[in-house]
C-alpha positions in Angstrom: -23.1 -22.9 11.4 -19.3 -22.5 10.3 -18.8 -21.1 6.7 -16.1 -22.6 4.3 -14.7 -19.5 4.8 -14.6 -19.9 8.6 -13.4 -23.5 7.8 -10.6 -21.7 5.8 -9.3 -19.3 8.3 -9.5 -22.2 11.1 -7.6 -24.3 9.1 -4.6 -22.1 8.7 -4.4 -21.8 12.4 -4.6 -25.3 12.8 -2.0 -26.3 10.2 0.5 -23.8 11.4 0.0 -25.7 15.3 0.3 -29.7 13.7 3.4 -28.5 11.3 5.1 -27.5 14.4 4.4 -29.8 17.3 7.9 -29.4 18.8 8.8 -25.6 18.4 9.4 -23.6 21.2 6.1 -21.3 21.6 6.3 -18.0 20.5 6.1 -15.0 22.6 2.2 -14.8 21.8 0.0 -17.7 20.5 -1.0 -17.6 17.1 -4.7 -16.3 17.5 -3.8 -13.1 19.6 -1.0 -12.4 16.9 -3.5 -12.3 14.4 -6.9 -11.0 16.1 -4.6 -8.2 18.2 -2.2 -7.5 16.1 -2.2 -8.3 12.2 -6.3 -7.1 12.2 -5.5 -3.6 13.3 -2.5 -3.2 10.5 -3.3 -1.0 7.6 -4.0 -2.7 4.2 -0.4 -2.0 2.8 1.5 -3.5 5.7 -0.2 -6.9 5.6 0.1 -7.4 1.9 3.7 -7.1 2.5 3.4 -9.7 5.2 2.1 -12.2 3.0 5.8 -13.0 2.2 6.8 -13.6 5.9 5.6 -17.1 6.0 2.9 -19.4 4.7 1.3 -19.2 7.6 0.8 -15.8 7.2 0.0 -15.6 4.0 -2.9 -18.3 4.4 -4.5 -16.2 7.2 -3.9 -12.6 5.4 -5.4 -14.4 1.9 -8.5 -15.6 3.6 -12.0 -14.2 3.1 -12.8 -14.4 6.8 -9.7 -12.3 7.9 -10.7 -9.8 5.4 -14.0 -9.3 6.9 -12.7 -9.1 10.6 -10.0 -6.6 9.4 -12.7 -4.7 7.5 -15.0 -4.6 10.8 -12.4 -2.9 12.8 -11.7 -0.1 10.1 -14.9 0.4 8.4 -15.5 3.7 10.5 -13.0 5.4 8.7 -13.4 9.3 7.0 -12.5 9.1 3.6 -13.9 9.6 0.1 -12.2 8.3 -3.1 -12.2 10.6 -6.0 -11.7 9.4 -9.6 -9.5 11.8 -11.6 -8.9 12.0 -15.5 -5.7 13.3 -16.4 -5.8 15.2 -19.9 -3.4 14.3 -22.6 -3.0 10.9 -21.5 -4.9 7.6 -21.5 -4.9 7.0 -17.5 -7.3 7.7 -14.6 -6.1 7.9 -11.1 -7.3 7.8 -7.6 -7.4 10.1 -4.8 -8.0 9.5 -1.4 -9.8 12.5 0.3 -9.9 12.3 3.9 -12.1 14.1 6.4 -11.8 14.5 10.5 -14.8 14.2 12.7 -15.8 17.7 12.7 -16.3 17.5 9.1 -13.3 19.2 7.9 -11.7 18.2 4.8 -7.8 17.5 4.5 -5.9 17.9 1.2 -6.1 15.0 -1.2 -3.5 12.3 -1.5 -2.5 10.6 -4.5 -3.3 6.6 -4.3 -0.7 4.5 -5.8 -2.9 2.6 -8.1 -3.0 3.8 -11.5 -6.1 2.4 -13.9 -4.6 1.5 -17.0 -7.7 0.1 -18.9 -7.2 -3.3 -19.9 -6.1 -4.5 -23.7 -9.6 -3.9 -25.2 -9.8 -0.5 -24.1 -6.2 0.2 -25.0 -7.0 -0.6 -28.9 -9.6 2.3 -28.9 -7.3 5.1 -28.4 -8.1 7.3 -31.5 -12.0 7.5 -30.8 -11.6 8.2 -27.1 -13.1 6.8 -23.8 -15.0 7.5 -20.9 -14.5 6.0 -17.5 -17.3 6.4 -14.7 -17.3 5.6 -11.0 -20.3 3.4 -10.5 -19.8 2.8 -6.6 -17.3 2.1 -3.6 -18.4 -0.6 -1.2 -16.0 -2.2 1.6 -12.9 -1.1 -0.5 -13.9 -2.7 -3.6 -14.3 -0.1 -6.3 -16.7 -0.5 -9.4 -16.0 1.3 -12.9 -18.2 1.3 -16.2 -15.8 1.9 -19.1 -17.2 3.0 -22.4 -15.5 3.4 -25.6 -16.5 4.8 -29.2 -14.7 3.0 -31.8 -17.7 4.1 -34.6 -20.0 6.5 -34.6 -22.5 4.3 -34.4 -21.5 1.1 -32.0 -20.1 1.7 -28.5 -18.5 -1.6 -26.5 -18.4 -1.2 -22.9 -17.1 -3.4 -19.9 -17.1 -3.3 -16.3 -14.0 -3.2 -14.0 -14.1 -4.1 -10.2 -10.9 -3.4 -8.4 -9.4 -2.8 -4.9 -7.0 0.1 -5.2 -5.4 -0.6 -1.9 -4.4 -4.3 -3.0 -3.9 -3.4 -6.8 -6.0 -6.3 -7.8 -8.6 -5.8 -10.3 -11.4 -7.9 -12.1 -12.7 -7.4 -15.7 -16.4 -8.5 -16.3 -18.4 -8.1 -19.5 -21.0 -6.1 -20.1 -24.4 -8.1 -20.7 -25.8 -5.9 -23.5 -24.5 -2.8 -25.5 -27.7 -0.5 -24.5 -26.8 -0.1 -21.0 -26.0 3.1 -19.5 -27.4 2.6 -16.0 -25.4 0.9 -13.1 -25.4 0.5 -9.6 -23.1 -1.5 -7.4 -23.1 -2.5 -3.4 -22.8 -5.0 -0.9 -26.1 -7.1 0.2 -25.6 -8.2 3.5 -28.3 -11.1 4.2 -26.7 -12.9 1.2 -23.0 -11.9 1.8 -22.8 -10.9 -1.9 -21.4 -7.9 -4.0 -24.2 -7.0 -6.8 -24.1 -4.8 -10.2 -27.5 -3.9 -11.1 -27.5 -3.0 -14.9 -30.4 -1.0 -17.0 -31.3 0.4 -20.1 -34.2 2.5 -20.2 -34.4 2.4 -24.0 -34.6 -1.1 -24.5 -36.4 -1.7 -20.7 -33.3 -4.3 -20.2 -32.6 -4.8 -16.3 -29.6 -6.9 -15.3 -28.1 -8.4 -11.8 -24.5 -9.5 -11.7 -23.2 -11.6 -8.7 -19.7 -11.6 -7.5 -20.1 -15.0 -5.9 -21.2 -16.3 -8.8 -19.7 -14.6 -11.4 -22.8 -14.5 -13.6 -25.6 -12.1 -14.7 -29.2 -12.7 -14.5 -32.0 -11.1 -16.3 -34.8 -9.1 -14.9 -38.3 -10.4 -16.5 -41.8 -9.2 -16.7 -40.7 -5.4 -17.5 -43.4 -5.5 -20.0 -46.0 -5.6 -16.9 -44.1 -3.4 -14.8 -43.7 -0.9 -17.2 -46.8 -1.2 -19.3 -47.8 2.5 -19.0 -44.4 4.4 -18.5 -40.7 4.1 -19.2 -38.5 4.7 -16.0 -36.3 7.6 -15.5 -33.1 6.8 -13.7 -31.6 9.4 -11.9 -27.6 8.9 -10.8 -28.4 8.5 -7.1 -29.6 5.0 -6.3 -29.4 3.2 -3.0 -30.1 -0.4 -1.7 -31.4 -0.9 2.3 -33.0 -4.0 3.0 -32.3 -6.1 -0.2 -34.3 -3.2 -2.2 -32.9 -0.9 -4.6 -34.7 2.2 -5.0 -34.8 4.1 -7.8 -34.1 7.9 -7.7 -37.1 9.6 -9.4 -38.1 12.9 -11.3 -41.3 14.2 -9.9 -42.1 17.2 -12.0 -43.7 17.1 -15.6 -45.3 13.7 -15.3 -48.5 12.3 -15.2 -48.1 8.9 -13.8 -46.4 8.7 -10.3 -44.3 5.5 -9.6 -41.8 4.9 -7.2 -40.1 1.7 -8.4 -37.7 -0.5 -6.6 -35.6 -3.8 -7.5 -35.6 -6.8 -5.5 -31.6 -7.4 -5.9 -32.0 -10.8 -4.0 -35.3 -12.1 -5.5 -34.6 -10.5 -8.9 -38.2 -8.9 -9.0 -39.6 -5.4 -8.9 -41.4 -4.0 -6.5 -43.7 -0.8 -6.6 -44.7 1.5 -3.5 -47.1 4.2 -3.0 -46.7 7.9 -4.1 -46.6 9.9 -1.4 -48.6 13.1 -2.1 -45.7 15.6 -0.3 -43.6 14.9 -2.9 -45.6 17.2 -5.8 -44.0 20.1 -4.0 -40.6 19.1 -5.5 -38.9 18.7 -8.9 -37.0 15.8 -8.5 -35.8 13.4 -5.2 -33.0 11.1 -4.5 -33.0 7.9 -2.3 -30.3 7.4 -0.1 -29.5 5.8 3.2 -29.1 7.9 6.2 -28.2 6.2 9.5 -29.6 2.9 8.5 -33.0 4.3 7.1 -34.2 4.7 4.0 -34.0 8.9 3.2 -35.0 11.2 0.5 -33.2 14.4 -1.0 -36.1 16.6 -2.1 -35.0 19.2 -4.1 -37.9 22.3 -4.6 -39.6 23.3 -7.4 -38.7 27.3 -6.7 -36.0 28.9 -8.2 -34.3 28.8 -4.5 -31.8 26.0 -4.4 -33.7 24.7 -1.1 -33.2 20.8 -0.3 -35.4 18.9 2.5 -34.4 15.2 3.9 -37.0 12.8 4.5 -36.6 9.4 6.3 -38.7 6.3 6.6 -39.1 6.3 10.4 -40.2 2.5 9.9 -39.0 0.5 7.4 -42.2 -1.5 7.1 -44.6 1.5 7.4 -44.6 3.6 4.2 -46.6 6.0 5.7 -44.1 6.9 8.5 -42.2 9.2 6.4 -40.9 12.4 8.5 -39.5 15.3 7.3 -35.9 15.7 9.1 -34.4 19.1 8.0 -33.9 21.3 5.5 -30.7 23.2 3.7 -29.6 25.7 0.9 -27.5 23.5 -1.7 -26.6 26.3 -3.7 -25.8 25.6 -7.0 -23.2 23.1 -6.4 -23.5 19.5 -7.9 -24.0 16.6 -5.5 -21.3 14.3 -5.7 -22.0 11.6 -2.7 -24.0 11.3 0.7 -22.3 9.3 3.5 -24.0 6.9 5.4 -24.2 9.5 8.5 -26.0 12.2 6.2 -23.1 14.4 5.2 -23.2 15.7 1.6 -20.3 16.3 -0.4 -20.7 18.5 -3.3 -18.9 19.9 -6.1 -18.7 23.7 -7.6 -16.3 24.2 -10.7 -14.6 27.9 -10.3 -12.8 27.9 -13.7 -11.1 25.1 -16.0 -9.5 22.5 -14.2 -10.4 23.9 -10.7 -13.1 22.8 -8.6 -14.3 23.5 -5.1 -15.3 20.4 -3.0 -17.6 21.2 -0.2 -18.5 18.7 2.9 -22.0 19.7 4.5 -23.5 18.7 7.1 -26.8 19.7 7.5 -28.2 17.7 10.7 -26.6 20.2 13.3 -28.6 23.5 14.5 -25.7 25.7 12.4 -25.3 24.4 9.1 -21.8 23.1 9.1 -19.4 22.9 6.2 -15.8 22.7 5.0 -14.7 23.8 1.7 -11.6 22.7 -0.4 -10.1 24.4 -3.9 -8.5 21.6 -6.0 -6.8 21.3 -9.0 -8.5 18.3 -10.5 -11.1 17.2 -13.5 -12.7 15.1 -11.4 -15.2 12.7 -12.4 -16.8 11.4 -9.6 -16.5 11.0 -6.0 -17.7 7.9 -3.2 -17.2 7.0 0.6 -14.0 5.2 0.8 -12.3 2.7 3.2 -9.5 0.5 2.6 -9.7 -3.3 2.8 -8.3 -6.8 1.6 -11.6 -7.6 0.1 -11.1 -9.4 -2.9 -12.8 -8.3 -6.4 -13.1 -11.5 -7.6 -15.3 -12.8 -4.6 -15.7 -16.3 -4.4 -14.3 -16.8 -7.8 -10.8 -18.2 -7.7 -9.6 -17.6 -11.2 -6.3 -18.9 -12.1 -5.6 -15.3 -13.4 -6.4 -13.5 -10.2 -2.6 -13.3 -9.5 -2.3 -11.6 -12.9 -4.7 -9.3 -12.2 -2.7 -6.8 -10.2 -1.2 -3.7 -11.0 
């Protein structure tokens, strides 16, 4: 089956042949130039090459080309850092690369400054907070919170592509939302935002392909006897978004997931071995659902468990343990490396990349002068923050 994106991609190639039937052939056929040369180039170069010709603009701008280019570059080892700048209203992105041996390299400031759009610019006196919700396939999702009065707060979201300098502002579905998740769902080829308020039990899912929020219903049935405690680390595996859990000091044991595609809640059996821990954070490691579990003792010990068979909930297996110290966990990579932060003194942090899966615990540390807000995995891409929405303001939303 040929998709509309594929049709657009093929149409660009065909139009170039039809428009120049008598032209002397180039050294290489168009499809070889596109597939063997253009798809291997960095994003910044491709953005400049859009102005070479209508044909190149058509090809490079197509969603199908963006996907093929991403497939060639998705294994890059890199984090994106969000850094707040003191005495200004700006937030900057920094790239933090690392090599195959998990050695961190010096951060590089990205040529993309997030100046919050018009509504936020009006709230300079009362302050604002910007948080990094998630990063996926080159798209970065941010939540923007301002406090114009003591009582009210207004929020909105931004999905941006720092490499192409495009951004898409999204209205928040409710003023009580304070928990978000952002990610890509391969089964439906769509990017989703999950928004939740545990105080009012409001839950919403945003689709980038439709540009609409959907409300999750039947919350009174699911949360009849308890209210969920949302921990920042969440992950989606096979269309299910799993909420990380607080284990200690709770009489009722629940593991809740959200079917992001069918928009309903799912409840999973409690594992008795979780009672040994104070809290547990879901994440994905090597394609499998996994749990990072923190010990109840005062020792900063952490265990990693993995669901070996996705459809068999009893197949949880303890993989390894490691000492996380008193560091603040920032991000877990898809292959099980842990990025952590330790504050040394004001404006100076020690960033550590830990690979606990090896026989000898391997870690690389770097002291950086940053007032860092958050970090996520990152890869440069041409993926549009507008998804399938062809907004008339798309060209204007470039910085």
